[in-house]
C-alpha positions in Angstrom: -7.8 -4.0 16.9 -9.4 -7.4 16.9 -7.6 -10.4 15.5 -8.2 -11.2 11.8 -9.0 -14.8 12.7 -12.4 -15.6 14.2 -14.1 -18.5 16.0 -15.5 -19.9 12.8 -12.0 -20.1 11.4 -10.7 -21.9 14.5 -13.6 -24.4 14.2 -12.8 -24.9 10.5 -9.1 -25.6 11.3 -10.1 -28.2 13.8 -12.4 -29.8 11.2 -15.5 -29.2 13.3 -18.9 -27.9 12.5 -17.5 -24.6 11.3 -16.3 -26.4 8.2 -18.7 -26.7 5.3 -18.4 -27.9 1.7 -19.3 -25.9 -1.3 -22.6 -26.8 -3.0 -20.5 -27.7 -6.0 -17.5 -29.6 -4.6 -14.2 -29.1 -6.4 -12.7 -32.0 -8.2 -9.5 -33.3 -6.6 -6.4 -31.6 -7.9 -4.0 -33.5 -9.9 -0.6 -34.1 -8.4 1.6 -31.0 -8.7 -1.3 -28.5 -8.8 -0.9 -27.3 -5.3 0.5 -24.0 -6.4 -2.5 -23.5 -8.7 -4.9 -24.1 -5.8 -2.9 -21.7 -3.6 -3.2 -19.0 -6.2 -7.0 -19.7 -6.5 -7.3 -19.4 -2.7 -5.5 -16.0 -2.7 -7.6 -14.7 -5.6 -10.8 -15.8 -3.9 -9.8 -14.2 -0.6 -8.8 -11.0 -2.5 -12.1 -10.7 -4.2 -14.1 -11.4 -1.0 -12.0 -8.8 0.8 -12.6 -6.2 -1.8 -16.4 -6.8 -1.8 -16.7 -6.9 2.0 -14.5 -3.9 2.6 -13.6 -5.3 6.0 -11.2 -8.1 6.8 -13.3 -9.2 9.8 -16.2 -9.9 7.5 -14.2 -12.5 5.5 -13.8 -16.0 6.9 -11.8 -19.0 5.9 -15.1 -20.8 5.4 -16.2 -18.2 2.9 -12.9 -18.5 1.0 -13.2 -22.3 0.9 -16.7 -22.1 -0.5 -15.7 -19.6 -3.2 -12.9 -21.9 -4.3 -14.9 -25.1 -4.0 -12.8 -26.9 -1.3 -13.3 -27.7 2.3 -12.1 -25.3 5.0 -9.3 -27.6 6.2 -7.8 -27.6 2.7 -7.1 -23.9 3.2 -4.9 -24.6 6.1 -2.7 -26.9 4.0 -1.5 -23.7 2.3 -1.9 -21.1 5.0 -1.3 -21.4 8.8 -4.2 -19.1 9.6 -6.3 -16.2 8.3 -3.6 -13.7 9.0 -1.2 -15.6 6.7 -3.8 -15.7 4.0 -4.5 -12.0 4.2 -0.7 -11.3 4.1 -0.6 -13.3 0.9 -3.5 -11.4 -0.5 -1.8 -8.0 0.2 1.5 -9.2 -1.3 -0.4 -10.2 -4.5 -2.2 -6.9 -4.7 1.0 -4.9 -4.1 2.6 -6.7 -7.0 0.1 -4.7 -9.1 1.3 -1.5 -7.4 4.7 -2.2 -8.6 3.4 -2.5 -12.2 1.2 0.6 -11.8 4.0 2.8 -10.6 6.4 1.6 -13.4 3.7 2.2 -16.0 2.9 5.7 -14.7 6.5 6.8 -14.9 7.2 5.2 -18.3 8.7 7.7 -20.7 8.8 10.5 -18.0 12.3 11.9 -18.2 12.4 14.8 -15.7 13.1 13.4 -12.2 10.6 15.6 -10.5 7.9 14.7 -12.9 8.8 11.0 -12.4 8.6 11.4 -8.7 5.1 13.0 -9.1 4.0 10.2 -11.4 5.1 7.6 -8.8 3.3 9.4 -6.0 0.1 9.8 -8.0 0.1 6.1 -8.9 0.6 5.2 -5.3 -2.3 7.4 -4.1 -4.6 6.1 -6.8 -3.7 2.5 -6.0 -4.5 3.0 -2.3 -7.9 4.6 -3.0 -8.7 1.9 -5.5 -7.8 -0.9 -3.1 -8.8 0.5 0.3 -9.1 -2.6 2.4 -6.0 -4.2 1.0 -4.1 -1.0 1.5 -5.4 -0.6 5.0 -4.2 -4.1 6.0 -0.8 -3.5 4.5 -0.1 0.0 5.9 -2.4 0.7 8.8 -2.9 -2.6 10.6 -1.1 -2.5 13.9 -1.4 -6.3 14.2 0.7 -6.8 11.0 3.8 -8.9 11.5 6.9 -7.3 10.0 8.4 -10.6 8.8 5.3 -11.7 6.8 6.6 -10.4 3.5 4.2 -7.5 3.1 6.8 -4.9 4.2 9.2 -6.4 1.7 6.6 -6.2 -1.1 5.9 -2.6 -0.1 9.6 -1.7 -0.2 10.1 -3.2 -3.6 7.0 -1.8 -5.2 6.8 1.7 -3.6 9.8 2.8 -1.6 12.5 1.8 -4.1 10.7 3.6 -6.9 10.4 6.7 -4.9 14.0 6.5 -3.7 15.3 6.2 -7.3 13.4 9.4 -8.3 14.8 11.2 -5.2 18.3 10.2 -6.0 17.8 11.6 -9.5 16.4 14.8 -8.1 19.5 15.1 -5.9 21.8 14.6 -8.9 19.8 17.2 -10.8 20.2 19.7 -8.0 16.5 19.8 -7.2 17.0 18.4 -3.7 20.1 18.9 -1.7 22.6 16.0 -2.1 22.8 13.5 0.8 21.2 10.4 2.1 18.1 9.8 0.0 16.3 7.6 2.6 15.0 10.4 4.9 13.8 12.4 2.0 12.1 9.3 0.5 10.4 8.6 3.8 9.1 12.2 4.0 7.7 12.0 0.6 6.2 8.5 1.1 4.6 9.8 4.3 3.0 12.6 2.2 1.6 10.1 -0.3 0.5 7.7 2.4 -1.1 10.5 4.4 -3.3 11.7 1.6 -4.2 8.2 0.5 -5.1 7.0 4.0 -7.2 10.1 4.7 -9.1 9.8 1.4 -9.8 6.2 2.4 -10.8 6.7 6.0 -12.3 10.2 5.8 -14.0 10.4 2.4 -16.7 12.7 3.7 -14.3 15.6 4.3 -14.4 18.4 1.7 -11.4 17.2 -0.3 -12.7 18.2 -3.7 -11.2 16.6 -6.8 -8.9 13.7 -6.0 -6.4 14.7 -8.7 -6.2 18.3 -7.4 -5.8 17.4 -3.7 -3.3 14.7 -4.4 -1.2 16.9 -6.7 -1.3 19.7 -4.2 -0.1 17.5 -1.4 2.7 16.0 -3.4 3.8 19.3 -4.7 3.9 20.9 -1.3 6.0 17.9 0.0 8.4 18.1 -2.9 8.7 21.9 -2.8 9.3 21.7 1.0 12.2 19.3 0.4 13.7 21.7 -2.3 13.4 24.8 -0.1 14.8 22.9 2.9 17.9 22.2 0.9 18.6 25.9 0.5 19.6 26.1 4.1 23.0 24.9 5.2 21.8 23.8 8.7 19.5 20.9 9.1 17.4 23.0 11.5 17.6 26.7 10.4 16.9 29.3 13.0 13.2 30.3 12.9 13.8 34.1 12.3 16.1 33.4 9.3 13.7 30.8 7.9 10.6 33.1 8.3 12.5 36.0 6.8 13.5 34.0 3.8 9.9 32.8 3.2 8.5 36.3 3.6 11.0 37.7 1.1 10.2 34.9 -1.4 6.5 35.6 -1.0 6.9 39.3 -1.6 8.9 38.7 -4.8 6.3 36.2 -6.1 3.5 38.8 -5.6 
């Protein structure tokens, strides 16, 4: 994957011809308003990223023009374009935190709460495709940028809390909740990323396909817990499934 930063950004950082002023120059900020300007920069970059649908199509110069400052002003707050994009993703995923909490508000049964978290996560990814792609599918992403920490707080911890409650309720086998949470997160991420990158496949209704994927993952965890061994012998496993299928029919 190519770098997020381009030649125009390098020129802007150096203060060369790549730097341009907005047609309506921004008034100089009052002392102490640096955080406000930083927030405006993040908001502008976020909006441009959502409209462009491609990080490579968004430049520091475009962000500067949208805010009404010169390009070098951006570098007073962010070392480079990658740092700015990381800040954008962290800002967006703060919304994921709120969305997941809102989706599970008042939901008492732990399995229903787990499903609510998963559905909110999938919806969020589909609604913010480029932000989501950068945060979860960009191999150039630096693990110490703060994005992973934001993801853990807003997604993993919510899912893990529901998994722990499912274990306490006897729905999942008691044990370390982290592997189970990772499995379920992988299911939610998988369907979200496929809906984003392969929208032309015959998925059908989003609610239906997302619910099915989450239910299959949760049911698989529950069934797996019925076996004493972490890796049951295939004949025993298949025999049990066949018996359950016959009884259901």
